[in-house]
C-alpha positions, 0 to 999 in steps of 0.5 A: 134095979134088977140085974141078971147073971147069964151063962152063954155057951158057944155053938162053935166051940162048946165053951161057956161064958158068964156075965151080968147085965140089966138086959140079957137080949142086948148083951147077947146081941153084943156077944154075937156081933163080935164086939166083945173081946172075950167072946169074939171067937166063939160066935154064935153064942146061946143063952143057957141059964139066966138068974134074976138078982135084986141088985147089980151088986148081988149079980156081980158077987154071984158072977164072981162065985160062978167064975171062981167055981168054974162055969161048967162045974157050977152048972153041973152042981146046979143040975143045969148041965150034965 
């Protein structure tokens, strides 16, 4: 089953957040409803990048790599953010 790695940016703080999910729109709604502890204080959030992965396992590995590198640095390396 396909999964996605998504990167959000807070419109209020400019902070980034990376996660994985099977449904990006549902997950974004949860982040913006303040029901996710780690993103509660950055509302509103917007999706700035989505990567389709073949499996959840691959998505989790990629999410870990992105977080280990640093989300903003990873985005810069990919040419997504400057």
